C-alpha positions as CSV (number, residue, x, y, z in Angstrom):
1,M,10.2,-4.1,-24.3
2,A,9.8,-3.2,-20.8
3,K,10.9,-5.9,-17.9
4,G,8.8,-9.1,-17.8
5,L,6.6,-8.2,-20.7
6,K,5.8,-12.0,-22.8
7,R,6.5,-12.2,-26.5
8,Q,3.7,-14.5,-26.8
9,L,0.2,-14.4,-27.4
10,D,-2.6,-15.2,-24.4
11,A,-4.9,-17.2,-25.9
12,R,-8.2,-15.8,-24.3
13,F,-6.3,-11.8,-25.9
14,A,-6.4,-14.1,-29.2
15,Q,-10.0,-15.3,-29.1
16,T,-11.2,-12.2,-27.9
17,L,-9.4,-10.9,-31.3
18,V,-11.0,-13.0,-33.3
19,D,-14.0,-12.7,-32.2
20,I,-13.6,-8.8,-33.1
21,V,-12.1,-9.5,-36.5
22,A,-14.7,-12.0,-37.6
23,A,-17.8,-10.1,-37.1
24,E,-16.1,-7.1,-38.8
25,L,-15.2,-9.2,-41.7
26,N,-18.0,-12.0,-41.8
27,K,-14.9,-14.2,-42.5
28,N,-13.6,-17.7,-40.8
29,V,-10.3,-16.4,-38.9
30,N,-8.1,-18.1,-37.1
31,I,-4.6,-17.7,-34.6
32,T,-1.8,-19.5,-33.7
33,D,0.5,-19.6,-31.8
34,E,4.3,-19.3,-32.3
35,H,4.6,-23.0,-32.6
36,G,1.5,-23.3,-35.3
37,V,-0.9,-24.3,-32.4
38,I,-4.0,-22.8,-32.9
39,I,-5.4,-20.9,-29.5
40,A,-8.2,-19.0,-31.0
41,S,-10.5,-19.4,-33.9
42,F,-13.9,-18.6,-34.8
43,S,-14.7,-22.6,-35.5
44,T,-13.9,-23.2,-32.4
45,E,-13.6,-27.3,-32.9
46,R,-10.2,-26.3,-34.5
47,I,-8.8,-25.2,-31.3
48,T,-5.6,-27.0,-30.0
49,Q,-5.4,-28.2,-33.6
50,V,-1.8,-28.4,-35.4
51,H,-1.9,-25.6,-38.6
52,E,0.9,-27.8,-40.4
53,I,1.2,-25.1,-43.1
54,A,2.0,-22.2,-39.9
55,A,3.6,-25.0,-37.9
56,N,6.2,-25.3,-41.1
57,M,6.5,-21.9,-41.5
58,L,7.7,-20.9,-38.2
59,Q,9.8,-24.0,-37.4
60,T,11.9,-22.9,-41.0
61,G,12.4,-19.6,-39.7
62,V,11.0,-18.4,-43.1
63,I,8.6,-16.0,-42.2
64,R,6.2,-14.7,-44.9
65,E,2.5,-14.6,-45.9
66,C,1.1,-17.5,-47.9
67,A,-1.7,-19.0,-49.7
68,V,-3.5,-21.8,-48.7
69,S,-5.0,-23.6,-51.6
70,E,-7.6,-26.8,-52.2
71,E,-4.5,-29.0,-53.0
72,D,-2.9,-27.7,-49.5
73,E,-6.0,-28.3,-47.8
74,R,-6.0,-31.7,-48.9
75,Q,-2.3,-32.4,-48.2
76,W,-1.7,-30.5,-44.6
77,K,-3.3,-31.0,-42.3
78,G,-5.6,-28.3,-39.5
79,V,-5.4,-26.1,-42.7
80,R,-8.1,-24.6,-44.8
81,K,-8.3,-22.5,-47.9
82,G,-7.3,-19.2,-47.3
83,W,-4.4,-16.5,-46.6
84,N,-2.1,-16.6,-44.4
85,V,0.2,-13.5,-42.4
86,P,2.2,-14.2,-39.8
87,I,2.3,-11.6,-36.4
88,L,5.2,-9.8,-35.4
89,F,5.4,-8.4,-32.0
90,E,8.9,-6.6,-30.8
91,N,10.8,-8.3,-34.1
92,H,9.3,-11.3,-33.6
93,C,7.4,-13.9,-35.0
94,V,4.4,-14.6,-31.9
95,G,1.7,-16.5,-34.1
96,V,0.0,-16.4,-37.6
97,I,-3.6,-15.4,-38.8
98,G,-5.7,-16.8,-40.8
99,V,-8.7,-16.0,-43.1
100,S,-10.3,-18.7,-44.9
101,G,-11.8,-17.7,-48.2
102,E,-10.6,-17.8,-51.6
103,P,-6.6,-16.8,-51.5
104,D,-6.8,-13.7,-53.6
105,T,-9.4,-12.2,-52.3
106,S,-8.9,-13.1,-48.6
107,A,-5.4,-11.5,-48.3
108,P,-6.2,-8.0,-47.9
109,Y,-8.7,-9.3,-45.0
110,A,-5.7,-11.0,-43.6
111,R,-2.9,-8.7,-44.1
112,L,-5.7,-6.2,-42.4
113,A,-6.5,-9.0,-39.5
114,A,-2.7,-9.1,-38.6
115,R,-2.1,-5.5,-38.5
116,F,-4.9,-4.9,-36.3
117,V,-3.5,-7.7,-33.9
118,E,-0.4,-6.3,-34.3
119,A,-2.1,-3.2,-33.3
120,A,-3.7,-5.0,-30.1
121,L,-0.6,-6.5,-28.9
122,Q,1.0,-3.5,-29.1
123,A,-1.4,-1.4,-27.0
124,N,-1.6,-4.0,-24.4
125,A,1.9,-3.9,-24.2
126,R,2.1,-0.7,-23.6
127,Q,-0.8,-0.7,-21.4
128,E,1.5,-3.7,-19.0
129,E,4.1,-0.7,-19.1
130,L,2.2,1.7,-18.0
131,V,0.9,-0.6,-15.8
132,Q,4.7,-2.1,-14.5
133,A,5.9,1.7,-14.1
134,L,2.8,2.7,-11.9
135,N,3.3,-0.6,-9.6
136,E,7.1,0.6,-9.6
137,K,6.9,4.3,-8.4
138,K,3.9,2.9,-6.3
139,E,6.7,0.6,-4.4
140,L,9.3,3.4,-4.4
141,Q,7.0,5.5,-3.0
142,S,5.9,3.6,0.0
143,S,10.0,3.1,0.3
144,L,10.5,6.4,0.1
145,M,7.7,6.4,3.2
146,N,9.1,4.2,5.0
147,R,12.5,5.8,5.0
148,I,10.7,8.9,6.2
149,I,9.1,7.5,9.1
150,Q,12.2,5.2,9.9
151,A,14.3,8.4,9.9
152,Q,12.0,10.7,12.4
153,E,11.7,7.7,14.3
154,E,15.3,7.7,14.9
155,E,15.6,11.1,15.2
156,R,12.7,11.4,17.7
157,R,14.6,8.1,20.0
158,R,18.1,10.3,20.1
159,I,16.1,13.3,21.5
160,S,13.8,11.8,23.7
161,R,16.7,9.8,25.2
162,E,19.3,13.1,25.3
163,L,16.0,14.9,27.2
164,H,15.1,12.2,29.6
165,D,19.1,11.3,30.2
166,E,21.0,14.7,30.0
167,T,18.2,17.6,30.3
168,S,16.2,16.1,32.8
169,Q,19.3,14.8,35.1
170,A,20.5,19.2,34.8
171,L,17.1,20.1,36.0
172,T,16.9,17.3,38.7
173,S,21.0,18.9,39.9
174,I,19.3,22.4,39.6
175,I,16.1,22.0,41.9
176,V,18.3,20.2,44.8
177,G,20.8,22.8,44.6
178,L,18.1,25.8,44.7
179,R,16.5,23.7,47.6
180,V,19.6,23.4,49.0
181,L,20.6,27.4,48.6
182,A,17.0,28.1,49.7
183,A,17.5,26.4,53.0
184,G,20.2,28.3,53.4
185,A,18.8,31.8,53.0
186,K,19.5,35.1,54.6
187,G,16.2,36.3,54.8
188,Q,13.1,35.0,54.1
189,E,12.7,37.4,50.5
190,E,15.7,36.0,49.2
191,E,14.4,31.8,50.4
192,S,10.9,32.7,48.5
193,S,13.1,34.2,45.6
194,L,14.9,30.9,45.4
195,L,12.0,28.3,45.9
196,Q,10.4,30.2,43.1
197,M,13.0,29.4,41.0
198,R,13.0,25.5,42.2
199,D,9.3,25.9,41.1
200,L,10.2,27.0,37.7
201,A,12.6,24.2,37.4
202,V,10.3,21.6,38.2
203,Q,7.5,23.1,36.1
204,T,10.4,22.9,33.2
205,L,11.5,19.2,34.2
206,E,7.5,18.3,34.1
207,A,7.7,19.9,30.6
208,V,10.4,18.0,29.6
209,H,9.2,14.5,30.2
210,H,6.5,15.5,28.8
211,L,7.8,16.1,25.7
212,A,10.0,13.2,25.5
213,V,7.2,11.0,26.0
214,E,5.4,13.0,23.1
215,L,8.6,12.4,20.8
216,R,9.3,8.2,21.8
217,P,8.4,7.1,24.8
218,I,11.1,5.3,26.2
219,L,8.6,2.6,27.7
220,L,8.3,1.9,24.1
221,D,11.8,0.4,23.2
222,D,12.0,-0.8,26.9
223,L,8.8,-2.7,27.7
224,G,6.8,-2.6,24.8
225,L,3.4,-1.7,22.9
226,L,0.9,-2.5,26.3
227,A,3.2,-0.7,28.8
228,A,4.0,2.7,26.5
229,V,-0.6,2.8,25.6
230,Q,-1.0,2.4,29.2
231,K,1.4,4.6,30.1
232,Y,0.0,7.8,27.3
233,I,-3.5,6.6,28.4
234,E,-2.8,7.9,32.3
235,G,-1.2,11.0,31.2
236,Y,-3.6,11.8,28.3
237,M,-6.7,11.8,30.9
238,K,-4.4,14.4,33.3
239,Q,-3.7,16.9,30.0
240,Y,-7.4,16.8,28.7
241,G,-9.9,15.4,31.2
242,I,-11.3,12.8,28.8
243,Q,-12.1,9.0,30.6
244,V,-10.7,6.7,28.7
245,Q,-11.1,3.1,29.2
246,L,-8.5,0.4,27.9
247,H,-9.5,-3.4,26.8
248,V,-7.1,-5.3,26.2
249,S,-7.2,-8.6,24.5
250,N,-4.8,-11.7,24.4
251,M,-1.9,-8.8,24.4
252,H,-0.5,-9.1,27.9
253,R,3.1,-8.0,27.8
254,E,4.2,-10.0,24.6
255,R,6.3,-7.7,22.0
256,F,5.8,-7.4,18.4
257,P,7.9,-6.3,15.6
258,S,9.2,-2.8,16.7
259,E,7.8,-1.0,13.3
260,L,4.3,-2.7,14.4
261,E,4.6,-1.4,17.6
262,T,5.7,2.5,16.3
263,T,2.7,2.2,13.8
264,I,-0.3,1.3,16.5
265,Y,1.5,3.7,18.9
266,R,1.6,6.5,17.0
267,I,-2.1,5.4,15.3
268,L,-3.5,5.6,18.7
269,Q,-1.5,8.5,19.7
270,E,-3.1,11.0,16.5
271,A,-6.7,9.4,17.3
272,L,-6.9,10.3,21.0
273,T,-5.4,13.8,19.7
274,N,-7.9,14.3,17.2
275,A,-10.8,13.3,19.4
276,A,-9.9,15.9,22.5
277,R,-9.2,18.7,19.3
278,H,-12.2,18.2,17.5
279,A,-14.6,15.6,19.2
280,Q,-15.6,17.5,21.7
281,A,-16.2,13.6,24.0
282,E,-16.1,12.2,26.9
283,Q,-15.3,9.3,27.1
284,I,-13.1,7.2,24.3
285,D,-12.9,3.4,24.7
286,V,-9.9,2.0,23.1
287,T,-9.5,-1.4,21.8
288,L,-6.4,-3.3,21.7
289,A,-6.5,-7.0,20.7
290,K,-4.4,-9.4,18.7
291,Q,-7.2,-12.0,16.9
292,R,-6.3,-14.0,14.0
293,G,-3.3,-13.0,13.4
294,K,-3.8,-9.6,13.2
295,I,-3.1,-6.2,16.1
296,I,-6.4,-4.8,15.7
297,L,-7.0,-0.8,17.5
298,V,-10.6,0.4,17.8
299,V,-10.6,4.0,19.2
300,A,-14.5,4.6,19.7
301,D,-15.5,8.3,21.1
302,N,-18.9,9.6,21.8
303,G,-18.4,12.8,20.5
304,I,-20.0,15.1,17.9
305,G,-19.0,13.0,15.1
306,F,-18.7,14.4,11.4
307,A,-20.0,13.8,7.9
308,D,-17.2,11.2,5.9
309,G,-16.7,14.3,3.3
310,R,-15.0,16.4,6.3
311,Y,-12.3,13.8,6.3
312,T,-12.0,13.3,2.7
313,G,-11.6,16.3,1.4
314,H,-9.0,19.1,1.6
315,Q,-10.0,20.0,5.3
316,G,-6.3,21.2,6.8
317,Y,-4.6,19.1,9.6
318,T,-7.1,17.0,10.5
319,A,-7.3,15.8,7.2
320,L,-3.8,15.5,6.5
321,G,-3.6,13.5,10.1
322,I,-5.7,11.0,8.9
323,Y,-3.5,10.2,5.4
324,G,-1.0,10.1,8.0
325,M,-2.3,7.0,9.7
326,R,-3.5,5.3,6.6
327,E,-0.1,5.6,4.6
328,R,1.5,4.5,8.5
329,T,-0.9,1.2,8.0
330,A,-0.9,0.3,3.9
331,L,3.2,0.1,4.9
332,L,2.4,-2.5,7.2
333,D,0.3,-4.0,4.6
334,G,-3.0,-3.2,7.2
335,T,-6.2,-1.4,7.0
336,L,-8.0,1.5,8.6
337,E,-11.3,2.0,8.5
338,I,-13.3,5.1,10.0
339,K,-17.4,5.4,10.7
340,S,-18.3,8.3,12.0
341,S,-21.7,10.6,11.4
342,P,-22.9,13.9,13.0
343,G,-24.0,13.6,16.6
344,D,-23.1,9.9,17.0
345,G,-19.1,9.9,17.6
346,T,-16.4,8.3,16.0
347,T,-15.2,5.1,15.5
348,L,-11.4,3.9,13.8
349,I,-10.5,0.6,13.0
350,V,-6.9,-0.2,12.7
351,E,-6.0,-3.9,11.5
352,I,-2.9,-4.8,10.9
353,P,-1.1,-8.4,10.5
354,L,1.8,-9.9,12.0
355,R,3.0,-11.9,9.1
356,R,3.8,-9.3,6.3
357,R,3.7,-10.1,2.2
358,K,6.5,-8.3,2.4
359,K,9.5,-6.6,4.3
360,T,10.4,-3.5,5.2
361,E,13.1,-1.9,7.1
362,E,12.6,-1.6,10.2
363,I,11.6,1.6,11.7
């Protein structure tokens, strides 16, 4: 039996079975729990009564079918003439089902009803096992996704630091050296050649800086989400020539958990990149706020928009990028909503709670 499954009859489930069986057999049916208490009956007034014959059988441990005669009906409380059959589940008696009427004629109906109830219990247990397995699979998938993102961010952080600290310093030294050599050049041609090399080194240094920021902005680790977002938007406007207005509410320079800051930053990065590539937008409004125990990110552009099916279907990297944003948001128990229609621009809304239901490893 799967972990967490109970070998007990649920009263509502039992009543549903009683109603089905009674309607099919056109006879009064009742079901007791493992203590002999009636938990479901076609005669609802009997519910919560103790069926003394069933209770006695269950207490003694002698699990068998038994008849209830008119004499038994007078002698024992809570019983009526008919036939009782134990309900077995996972080699355990979980209750007794009784069918009222003449014992001889009620016996086959009671056996049939018991088998039906047992089959229903098995089916219900199997469904619970499948649901439990599915939930475990989802938890494992989330855990693996979280580990992948964590590994990616750690590698991005390492490479970014190396580019910033080592490669940038080396290029700066080369630039200074080329400038010195150019100053002492013997001819204009040699000086021009050295200055061209210096300019190339400067361009390379700028590209390295841009790559380092794209990989993992140092500001995100050192100064936090707001500083990193402000710096990214500044670079974004220079690179794409798109005006971006940043609206901040209740954020200041407050620091948040690393995984939350990283998730918001990456989603903003993906949303603005998609807007530059696909939206044909001239203006983007970004709102970053802390409200009602949540961090809220809204990215709204005035671009061409798109039909819903364009990003829910298999449309290549656009759908993949949105899938990635949804996965990152879901890992932090957040929600992501996209509103768009052709000609009306696109609005992305992300809400992530500051307190989470489940703690995952830091990104």
